[in-house]
Backbone as ProteinMPNN parsed JSONL, in Angstrom:
{"seq_chain_A": "MNHQQVFDKVARHLLTQGEKAVDRHGNCQYLADNGLKCAIGALFPEGGRSLFHIKTIRFLNLQTNADFMLLREFKEIHDDMDCSKWHQALKEVAKSHNLTFNPPPPSIPKDLHLEIHLPSLCATEKA", "coords_chain_A": {"N_chain_A": [[8.333, 25.551, 12.292], [9.855, 22.515, 11.219], [9.993, 20.379, 8.322], [9.779, 17.661, 9.282], [8.584, 18.041, 11.791], [6.183, 19.192, 11.019], [5.133, 17.052, 9.443], [4.918, 15.042, 11.374], [2.995, 16.11, 13.165], [0.723, 16.36, 11.387], [0.394, 13.707, 10.449], [-0.086, 12.321, 12.853], [-2.371, 13.538, 13.676], [-4.288, 12.989, 11.594], [-4.287, 10.161, 11.561], [-5.155, 9.62, 14.172], [-7.571, 11.059, 14.345], [-8.957, 9.737, 12.235], [-11.077, 10.082, 10.39], [-12.704, 12.052, 7.84], [-12.794, 15.713, 7.642], [-15.58, 17.221, 7.073], [-18.295, 19.179, 5.527], [-21.884, 19.443, 5.821], [-22.615, 18.676, 3.366], [-20.727, 16.953, 2.42], [-18.388, 18.107, 1.561], [-14.903, 18.754, 1.765], [-13.436, 20.339, 4.603], [-11.449, 22.752, 6.234], [-11.76, 23.198, 8.919], [-14.27, 21.579, 10.348], [-17.766, 21.904, 11.23], [-18.352, 20.198, 13.296], [-16.008, 20.097, 14.678], [-13.956, 18.517, 13.676], [-10.844, 18.399, 11.927], [-9.16, 18.982, 8.798], [-6.107, 17.8, 7.125], [-4.517, 20.083, 6.797], [-5.805, 21.868, 8.356], [-5.154, 20.926, 10.82], [-2.838, 22.084, 11.396], [-3.428, 24.641, 12.088], [-3.445, 27.31, 14.514], [-5.102, 26.805, 17.618], [-8.547, 27.527, 17.565], [-8.337, 29.087, 15.293], [-9.79, 29.995, 12.303], [-10.473, 31.591, 10.136], [-9.12, 33.351, 7.307], [-7.209, 31.503, 6.745], [-5.332, 30.569, 4.787], [-3.236, 32.615, 4.37], [-2.456, 33.079, 7.052], [-1.719, 30.531, 7.877], [0.375, 29.936, 6.127], [2.228, 31.84, 6.871], [2.527, 31.134, 9.606], [3.657, 28.577, 9.399], [5.953, 29.251, 8.127], [6.523, 28.904, 5.357], [8.546, 28.483, 2.576], [9.73, 27.298, 0.419], [9.382, 25.316, -2.618], [9.191, 22.689, -1.875], [8.055, 22.895, 0.666], [5.383, 23.718, -0.024], [4.65, 21.579, -1.619], [4.55, 19.415, 0.184], [2.453, 20.13, 1.876], [0.376, 20.134, -0.053], [0.329, 17.438, -0.679], [-0.625, 16.433, 1.753], [-3.172, 17.524, 1.787], [-4.291, 16.268, -0.464], [-4.314, 13.605, 0.484], [-6.133, 13.734, 2.57], [-8.398, 14.807, 1.332], [-8.922, 13.298, -1.005], [-8.612, 10.559, -0.653], [-9.678, 7.408, 0.622], [-10.13, 6.958, 4.105], [-9.072, 4.592, 5.074], [-6.801, 4.166, 3.671], [-4.981, 6.084, 4.455], [-2.823, 5.599, 6.2], [-0.863, 4.141, 4.763], [-0.399, 5.924, 2.652], [0.589, 8.128, 3.983], [2.913, 6.972, 4.891], [4.277, 6.647, 2.438], [4.577, 9.381, 1.67], [6.247, 10.256, 3.654], [8.56, 8.75, 3.02], [9.156, 9.736, 0.41], [9.874, 12.338, 1.031], [12.052, 12.103, 2.57], [11.604, 11.697, 5.372], [10.854, 10.603, 8.698], [8.567, 8.156, 9.547], [6.544, 7.885, 12.13], [3.991, 6.421, 13.262], [1.134, 7.05, 15.355], [0.228, 4.851, 18.132], [-2.32, 2.385, 17.622], [-5.598, 3.345, 18.379], [-7.904, 2.443, 20.946], [-11.281, 1.894, 20.663], [-13.641, 3.828, 22.607], [-15.955, 2.655, 23.449], [-15.474, -0.015, 23.372], [-15.546, -3.113, 24.905], [-13.821, -5.517, 26.66], [-13.617, -8.85, 27.527], [-11.787, -11.116, 29.349], [-11.203, -14.418, 29.64], [-9.493, -16.617, 31.575], [-8.285, -19.833, 31.801], [-8.574, -21.756, 34.679], [-5.855, -22.87, 36.43], [-5.938, -24.598, 38.571], [-8.191, -26.006, 38.357], [-7.697, -27.939, 36.456], [-5.768, -29.47, 37.584], [-5.217, -32.38, 39.386], [-5.403, -33.654, 42.564]], "CA_chain_A": [[8.229, 24.142, 12.304], [10.513, 21.964, 10.098], [9.184, 19.289, 7.651], [9.583, 16.468, 10.21], [7.607, 18.411, 12.79], [4.879, 19.315, 10.324], [4.701, 15.7, 9.107], [4.586, 14.307, 12.596], [1.77, 16.653, 13.589], [-0.381, 16.058, 10.489], [0.195, 12.238, 10.434], [-0.676, 11.974, 14.15], [-3.746, 14.041, 13.638], [-5.095, 12.21, 10.606], [-4.432, 8.736, 12.004], [-5.869, 9.605, 15.428], [-8.928, 11.396, 14.011], [-9.509, 8.601, 11.472], [-12.186, 10.468, 9.45], [-12.469, 13.335, 7.125], [-13.488, 16.838, 8.16], [-16.473, 17.585, 5.925], [-19.53, 19.925, 5.823], [-23.079, 18.528, 5.699], [-22.808, 18.238, 1.874], [-19.636, 16.054, 2.107], [-17.262, 18.856, 1.064], [-13.866, 18.81, 2.788], [-13.32, 21.586, 5.324], [-10.195, 22.859, 7.019], [-12.282, 22.904, 10.287], [-15.695, 21.262, 10.14], [-18.634, 22.443, 12.322], [-18.264, 19.206, 14.397], [-14.702, 20.101, 15.345], [-12.966, 17.778, 12.968], [-9.951, 19.235, 11.08], [-8.404, 18.304, 7.795], [-4.7, 17.757, 7.377], [-3.967, 21.414, 6.859], [-6.503, 22.467, 9.519], [-4.54, 20.454, 12.029], [-1.711, 22.964, 11.695], [-3.863, 26.007, 12.509], [-3.481, 27.516, 15.935], [-6.487, 26.517, 18.168], [-9.447, 28.635, 17.46], [-8.103, 29.718, 13.976], [-10.734, 29.483, 11.357], [-10.63, 32.408, 8.953], [-7.878, 33.895, 6.639], [-6.304, 30.4, 7.021], [-4.193, 30.485, 3.836], [-2.163, 33.54, 4.703], [-1.941, 32.882, 8.381], [-1.087, 29.239, 7.978], [1.656, 29.974, 5.427], [3.126, 32.603, 7.733], [2.733, 30.359, 10.747], [4.538, 27.479, 9.04], [7.15, 29.801, 7.52], [6.696, 28.219, 4.086], [9.373, 29.33, 1.724], [10.203, 26.623, -0.83], [8.488, 24.491, -3.347], [9.029, 21.478, -1.125], [7.084, 23.213, 1.657], [4.065, 23.685, -0.598], [4.362, 20.205, -2.055], [4.195, 18.633, 1.351], [1.056, 20.53, 2.247], [-0.483, 19.713, -1.089], [0.13, 16.002, -0.549], [-1.508, 16.235, 2.926], [-4.525, 17.912, 1.341], [-4.794, 15.202, -1.339], [-4.581, 12.442, 1.248], [-7.32, 13.943, 3.298], [-9.598, 15.131, 0.459], [-9.171, 12.436, -2.127], [-8.351, 9.151, -0.306], [-10.473, 6.791, 1.706], [-9.41, 6.998, 5.292], [-8.389, 3.306, 5.283], [-5.53, 4.246, 2.858], [-4.143, 7.185, 4.936], [-1.576, 5.116, 6.848], [0.041, 3.825, 3.632], [-0.167, 7.161, 1.927], [1.524, 8.945, 4.86], [4.223, 6.29, 4.83], [4.845, 7.02, 1.091], [4.934, 10.764, 1.721], [7.5, 10.351, 4.472], [9.676, 8.226, 2.245], [9.45, 10.67, -0.69], [10.445, 13.546, 1.564], [13.132, 11.712, 3.523], [11.144, 11.966, 6.708], [10.667, 9.382, 9.43], [7.219, 7.837, 9.81], [6.279, 7.365, 13.422], [2.575, 6.515, 13.451], [0.683, 6.764, 16.784], [-0.31, 3.542, 18.358], [-3.774, 2.31, 17.292], [-6.415, 3.716, 19.578], [-8.97, 1.503, 21.244], [-12.559, 2.548, 20.788], [-14.097, 4.023, 23.977], [-17.102, 1.744, 23.701], [-15.108, -1.433, 23.263], [-15.457, -3.855, 26.197], [-13.151, -6.813, 26.458], [-13.678, -9.812, 28.693], [-10.797, -12.086, 29.164], [-11.458, -15.579, 30.549], [-8.294, -17.475, 31.577], [-8.649, -21.125, 32.461], [-7.993, -21.933, 36.022], [-4.864, -23.986, 36.488], [-6.275, -25.433, 39.634], [-9.331, -26.876, 37.907], [-7.16, -29.056, 35.647], [-4.836, -30.196, 38.385], [-5.86, -33.413, 40.226], [-4.554, -33.856, 43.742]], "C_chain_A": [[9.062, 23.606, 11.035], [9.585, 20.939, 9.491], [8.881, 18.175, 8.587], [8.508, 16.83, 11.248], [6.191, 18.575, 12.198], [4.313, 17.962, 10.026], [4.171, 14.991, 10.329], [3.191, 14.803, 13.106], [0.564, 16.25, 12.736], [-0.678, 14.501, 10.52], [-0.472, 11.793, 11.696], [-2.12, 12.369, 14.173], [-4.712, 13.217, 12.785], [-5.35, 10.702, 11.129], [-5.235, 8.616, 13.327], [-7.377, 9.973, 15.169], [-9.674, 10.322, 13.274], [-10.735, 8.854, 10.63], [-12.002, 11.861, 8.912], [-13.282, 14.461, 7.78], [-14.336, 17.366, 6.915], [-17.724, 18.426, 6.436], [-20.724, 18.877, 5.587], [-23.324, 18.015, 4.26], [-21.623, 17.248, 1.491], [-18.398, 16.719, 1.522], [-16.169, 18.935, 2.16], [-13.763, 20.169, 3.316], [-12.006, 21.597, 6.124], [-10.567, 22.611, 8.504], [-13.799, 22.769, 10.074], [-16.466, 21.743, 11.379], [-18.593, 21.439, 13.505], [-16.974, 19.139, 15.116], [-13.623, 19.383, 14.634], [-12.124, 18.686, 12.12], [-9.32, 18.347, 9.946], [-6.906, 18.297, 8.087], [-4.067, 19.115, 7.57], [-4.594, 22.129, 8.091], [-5.861, 22.083, 10.786], [-3.359, 21.319, 12.444], [-2.106, 24.396, 12.086], [-3.792, 26.06, 13.983], [-4.923, 27.247, 16.371], [-7.311, 27.794, 18.061], [-9.331, 29.424, 16.095], [-9.082, 29.132, 12.995], [-10.814, 30.333, 10.098], [-9.2, 32.912, 8.492], [-6.811, 32.808, 6.871], [-5.142, 30.314, 6.037], [-3.028, 31.33, 4.275], [-1.617, 33.282, 6.043], [-1.253, 31.519, 8.521], [0.299, 29.233, 7.27], [2.652, 30.73, 6.265], [3.444, 31.805, 8.994], [3.75, 29.285, 10.548], [5.877, 27.888, 8.449], [7.478, 29.03, 6.161], [7.473, 29.047, 3.161], [9.727, 28.621, 0.429], [9.078, 25.824, -1.445], [8.167, 23.156, -2.546], [8.055, 21.66, 0.013], [5.633, 23.1, 1.171], [3.655, 22.308, -1.1], [3.913, 19.28, -0.954], [2.773, 18.944, 1.799], [0.078, 20.032, 1.191], [-0.668, 18.216, -1.025], [-0.736, 15.657, 0.661], [-2.9, 16.43, 2.504], [-5.096, 16.798, 0.497], [-5.102, 13.951, -0.524], [-5.927, 12.602, 1.984], [-8.553, 14.045, 2.366], [-9.913, 14.008, -0.503], [-9.028, 10.94, -1.789], [-9.348, 8.63, 0.777], [-9.496, 6.715, 2.943], [-8.637, 5.689, 5.652], [-6.989, 3.283, 4.541], [-4.566, 5.266, 3.441], [-2.858, 6.667, 5.47], [-0.513, 4.811, 5.801], [0.491, 5.069, 2.905], [0.833, 8.034, 2.648], [2.922, 8.332, 4.887], [4.982, 6.597, 3.538], [5.291, 8.435, 1.103], [6.22, 10.939, 2.554], [8.668, 9.875, 3.726], [10.105, 9.221, 1.134], [10.078, 11.967, -0.234], [11.611, 13.363, 2.553], [12.839, 11.997, 4.918], [10.961, 10.589, 7.367], [9.157, 9.3, 9.806], [7.057, 7.198, 11.147], [4.771, 7.387, 13.754], [2.215, 6.362, 14.932], [0.167, 5.373, 16.901], [-1.809, 3.537, 18.046], [-4.525, 2.658, 18.538], [-7.532, 2.673, 19.748], [-10.25, 2.262, 21.389], [-13.082, 2.649, 22.224], [-15.141, 3.042, 24.345], [-16.766, 0.278, 23.591], [-14.877, -2.075, 24.694], [-14.921, -5.196, 25.969], [-13.329, -7.603, 27.76], [-12.617, -10.877, 28.426], [-11.069, -13.197, 30.135], [-10.221, -16.526, 30.437], [-8.763, -18.773, 32.371], [-7.869, -21.235, 33.792], [-7.071, -23.152, 36.01], [-5.262, -25.002, 37.606], [-7.327, -26.474, 39.19], [-8.827, -28.103, 37.149], [-6.242, -29.918, 36.463], [-5.609, -31.189, 39.283], [-4.872, -33.711, 41.379], [-4.35, -35.331, 44.009]], "O_chain_A": [[8.969, 24.179, 9.95], [8.525, 20.643, 10.044], [7.72, 17.773, 8.659], [7.629, 16.02, 11.545], [5.185, 18.167, 12.778], [3.142, 17.709, 10.31], [3.088, 14.407, 10.302], [2.327, 13.989, 13.434], [-0.476, 15.853, 13.261], [-1.83, 14.077, 10.605], [-1.363, 10.946, 11.637], [-2.983, 11.622, 14.633], [-5.792, 12.819, 13.223], [-6.457, 10.163, 11.101], [-5.912, 7.613, 13.553], [-8.294, 9.326, 15.675], [-10.822, 10.003, 13.582], [-11.379, 7.901, 10.193], [-11.269, 12.697, 9.442], [-14.32, 14.211, 8.392], [-13.81, 17.858, 5.918], [-18.109, 18.356, 7.603], [-20.551, 17.71, 5.235], [-24.098, 17.092, 4.004], [-21.563, 16.781, 0.354], [-17.48, 16.048, 1.051], [-16.476, 19.156, 3.332], [-13.978, 21.124, 2.57], [-11.542, 20.566, 6.611], [-9.844, 21.942, 9.242], [-14.487, 23.711, 9.681], [-15.879, 21.96, 12.439], [-18.796, 21.863, 14.643], [-16.773, 18.319, 16.012], [-12.45, 19.597, 14.938], [-12.643, 19.684, 11.618], [-9.013, 17.17, 10.135], [-6.476, 18.73, 9.156], [-3.182, 19.282, 8.408], [-3.921, 22.91, 8.763], [-5.978, 22.808, 11.774], [-2.924, 21.328, 13.595], [-1.255, 25.239, 12.373], [-4.025, 25.068, 14.672], [-5.857, 27.438, 15.591], [-6.891, 28.905, 18.385], [-10.142, 30.308, 15.815], [-9.193, 27.913, 12.866], [-11.204, 29.809, 9.055], [-8.239, 32.867, 9.26], [-5.656, 33.125, 7.155], [-4.03, 29.999, 6.462], [-1.941, 30.809, 4.527], [-0.397, 33.261, 6.202], [-0.268, 31.411, 9.252], [1.251, 28.615, 7.746], [3.807, 30.32, 6.372], [4.601, 31.818, 9.415], [4.616, 29.074, 11.397], [6.791, 27.082, 8.278], [8.608, 28.594, 5.939], [7.137, 30.211, 2.943], [10.0, 29.282, -0.573], [7.993, 25.679, -0.883], [7.054, 22.631, -2.569], [7.301, 20.741, 0.334], [4.78, 22.496, 1.822], [2.49, 21.918, -1.024], [3.01, 18.463, -1.135], [1.994, 18.029, 2.067], [-0.989, 19.538, 1.556], [-1.771, 17.747, -1.304], [-1.502, 14.695, 0.612], [-3.761, 15.605, 2.811], [-6.246, 16.404, 0.689], [-6.089, 13.279, -0.823], [-6.746, 11.683, 1.998], [-9.594, 13.435, 2.612], [-11.086, 13.778, -0.796], [-9.33, 10.119, -2.655], [-9.761, 9.351, 1.685], [-8.297, 6.461, 2.833], [-7.685, 5.71, 6.431], [-6.146, 2.432, 4.824], [-3.424, 5.335, 2.985], [-1.825, 7.281, 5.202], [0.641, 5.207, 5.968], [1.671, 5.217, 2.588], [1.763, 8.592, 2.066], [3.942, 9.021, 4.903], [6.199, 6.784, 3.559], [6.363, 8.703, 0.561], [7.134, 11.674, 2.181], [9.716, 10.52, 3.767], [11.294, 9.494, 0.967], [10.747, 12.638, -1.019], [12.065, 14.283, 3.233], [13.704, 12.493, 5.639], [10.918, 9.56, 6.692], [8.577, 10.26, 10.314], [7.413, 6.029, 11.297], [4.32, 8.289, 14.461], [2.889, 5.646, 15.673], [-0.278, 4.769, 15.925], [-2.484, 4.556, 18.188], [-4.116, 2.295, 19.641], [-8.021, 2.108, 18.77], [-10.31, 3.206, 22.177], [-12.989, 1.684, 22.984], [-15.199, 2.625, 25.502], [-17.641, -0.58, 23.7], [-14.102, -1.577, 25.51], [-15.468, -5.967, 25.181], [-13.21, -7.098, 28.877], [-12.592, -11.467, 27.346], [-11.16, -12.957, 31.339], [-9.952, -17.125, 29.396], [-9.475, -18.747, 33.375], [-6.707, -20.853, 33.932], [-7.447, -24.265, 35.643], [-4.901, -26.176, 37.512], [-7.318, -27.632, 39.606], [-9.443, -29.168, 37.19], [-5.955, -31.04, 36.048], [-6.604, -30.79, 39.887], [-3.689, -33.977, 41.167], [-3.661, -35.696, 44.961]]}, "name": "protein", "num_of_chains": 1, "seq": "MNHQQVFDKVARHLLTQGEKAVDRHGNCQYLADNGLKCAIGALFPEGGRSLFHIKTIRFLNLQTNADFMLLREFKEIHDDMDCSKWHQALKEVAKSHNLTFNPPPPSIPKDLHLEIHLPSLCATEKA"}
């Protein structure tokens, strides 16, 4: 994966998930018991949970300081920032690494019910 692919995957994951992956004590987790993943955890192959540092580094083919810096910035966003600030932080990371920021469209909560009432044109017309 190149930096743009890694960035796209992590940004889409964080902005879609919209919450931190934490244990019952509030400590950030790569993969939480409830299935949530942190920024780095989003890069793990499905089902991957242990030996993540070595496997993830090999999986991503990290070789340069820039590779590690990008992952560190993702970790800091997830672990240290309020979720409401993730969008702006990811935008800044993209800019600093000369990447394109293509955020996913906002999701509509499953329990949201909208009713649209349109006025009837016939009711206002007089014959």
